[in-house]
Structures are given as C-alpha cells and as structure tokens.
C-alpha positions as CSV (number, residue, x, y, z in Angstrom):
1,M,0.2,0.0,0.2
2,R,1.1,3.5,-0.8
3,T,0.4,6.9,0.6
4,V,0.2,10.1,-1.2
5,P,0.5,13.6,0.4
6,S,-2.8,15.1,1.6
7,D,-2.4,17.8,-1.2
8,F,-2.1,15.3,-4.1
9,A,-5.4,16.3,-5.8
10,E,-4.6,19.9,-5.9
11,Q,-0.7,19.4,-7.3
12,D,-0.2,20.5,-10.9
13,V,1.7,17.4,-11.9
14,Q,0.9,14.3,-10.3
15,T,2.9,11.4,-11.8
16,S,6.3,11.3,-13.5
17,T,4.6,10.3,-16.9
18,Q,2.7,13.3,-16.7
19,A,5.7,15.4,-15.8
20,L,7.3,14.0,-19.0
21,R,4.3,14.5,-21.3
22,R,4.6,18.2,-20.3
23,D,8.4,18.4,-20.7
24,R,7.9,16.7,-24.4
25,E,5.1,19.2,-24.9
26,D,6.8,22.2,-23.9
27,E,9.6,21.2,-26.2
28,E,7.4,20.8,-29.1
29,A,6.3,24.1,-28.4
30,A,9.4,25.9,-28.5
31,R,10.6,23.9,-31.5
32,A,7.4,25.0,-33.6
33,E,8.0,28.8,-32.4
34,A,11.5,28.6,-33.4
35,D,10.4,27.3,-37.0
36,L,7.8,30.1,-37.2
37,A,10.5,32.7,-36.3
38,R,13.0,31.0,-39.2
39,K,9.9,30.9,-41.6
40,Q,9.0,34.6,-41.0
41,Q,12.7,35.6,-41.5
42,K,12.7,33.7,-44.8
43,K,9.9,35.5,-45.7
44,A,11.0,38.8,-45.2
45,A,14.4,38.4,-46.7
46,A,12.3,37.3,-49.9
47,A,10.3,40.1,-49.8
48,S,13.3,42.5,-49.3
49,R,14.9,40.9,-52.4
50,A,11.6,41.2,-54.1
51,R,11.8,45.0,-53.6
52,R,15.2,45.5,-54.5
53,A,14.6,43.7,-58.0
54,D,11.6,45.9,-58.4
55,D,13.5,48.9,-57.8
56,W,16.1,47.9,-59.8
57,I,13.8,47.2,-62.7
58,T,11.9,50.5,-62.2
59,R,15.3,52.4,-62.3
60,Q,16.5,50.7,-65.7
61,L,13.0,51.4,-67.0
62,A,12.8,55.0,-66.3
63,G,16.4,55.6,-67.6
64,L,14.8,54.4,-71.3
65,S,14.0,57.0,-73.7
66,D,10.7,56.9,-75.6
67,S,12.3,55.5,-78.9
68,A,13.8,53.0,-76.5
69,G,10.2,52.2,-74.9
70,Q,8.8,51.6,-78.6
71,T,11.7,49.4,-79.6
72,I,11.1,47.1,-76.6
73,V,7.3,47.2,-77.3
74,A,7.8,46.0,-81.0
75,G,10.3,43.6,-79.8
76,N,8.1,41.9,-77.6
77,W,5.1,41.8,-80.2
78,V,7.7,40.0,-82.6
79,V,8.6,37.5,-79.7
80,V,5.0,36.9,-78.9
81,A,4.2,36.5,-82.7
82,V,6.9,34.1,-83.5
83,L,6.3,32.0,-80.1
84,S,2.8,31.8,-81.1
85,G,3.6,30.6,-84.6
86,W,6.0,28.0,-83.2
87,L,3.5,26.9,-80.6
88,G,0.8,26.6,-83.3
89,Y,3.0,24.5,-85.7
90,K,4.1,22.2,-82.9
91,A,0.3,21.9,-82.1
92,W,-0.4,21.0,-85.3
93,A,1.9,18.4,-85.3
94,L,0.7,16.9,-82.4
95,H,-2.8,17.1,-83.7
96,E,-1.8,15.0,-86.8
97,R,-0.2,12.3,-84.5
98,G,-3.5,12.2,-82.4
99,R,-1.5,13.3,-79.5
100,L,-2.7,16.8,-78.9
101,G,-4.6,17.2,-75.5
102,W,-5.8,19.7,-73.1
103,S,-2.7,19.3,-71.0
104,N,-0.5,20.3,-74.5
105,V,-3.1,23.1,-74.9
106,G,-2.7,24.4,-71.4
107,L,1.2,24.2,-71.4
108,G,1.1,26.5,-74.7
109,L,-1.2,29.0,-73.4
110,G,0.7,29.1,-70.1
111,V,3.7,29.9,-71.9
112,L,1.9,32.3,-74.2
113,G,0.7,34.0,-71.0
114,T,3.9,33.9,-69.1
115,V,5.6,35.8,-72.1
116,G,2.7,38.1,-72.6
117,A,2.8,39.0,-68.6
118,F,6.5,39.6,-68.8
119,G,6.3,41.7,-71.8
120,G,3.5,43.8,-70.1
121,I,5.8,44.5,-67.0
122,F,8.8,45.7,-69.3
123,A,6.6,47.5,-71.7
124,K,5.1,49.8,-68.9
C-alpha cells in the first residue's frame, strides 16, 4: 500500500509520466515557435530581395527614352508572334499524330501568358 500527500489532488503534476509528457509538449512548442520565427525571417528576406529587384527594374525602365521603349514594345510583339507561330506549328503536328490533349494546350497557353505578362511588365 502506498500513501500520497494530502494535497495530491491539488498538485499541478501528479505523476512522473505526466511530468515527462508536459516537458515533451513544452519542447515541441518551443521547436514550433523557433520554426515559425525562421519562416518569418525567410519571408522577410525574400520580400526585401523582391523589392530590390523591383526597384532595379523600375530604375532601368525609367532611364529608357521613348524610342527605346517603343523598340522594346515592338520586340515584345515580335517575340509573342514568333512564339505563337512556333507553338501553333507544334500543336498542329501533335494534332496530326493524335497526341494533342488539353495538357498540351494548357501548357502552350501558359507559356504564351507568361511571355505576355513579362512583355506587359517591361513595356510599362
């Protein structure tokens, strides 16, 4: 027979197993908090790099004259037109072989959209 102190029921930790579990939970919470802090630091660093890149692009575009800007716009149109023709040619070849599917069409539209987005960013 074992006896326990009279204030046993009021004790915060009543068994060694409970004490070990609480220690383990505290360690896990500390580890999760440290992971969150690292993720926030990485996010802040990435945002800082993105701002620097955006500032650099803005400075480069601000330094262009009107004729240089028009040349870039014309060049972008040529790139999009040539790329569209090439993708259309490849799509036709896939169609003739019976291998043209929605994944191919989606990929081609994604490429055109990306090129068009970059063209729109640099043309401003």
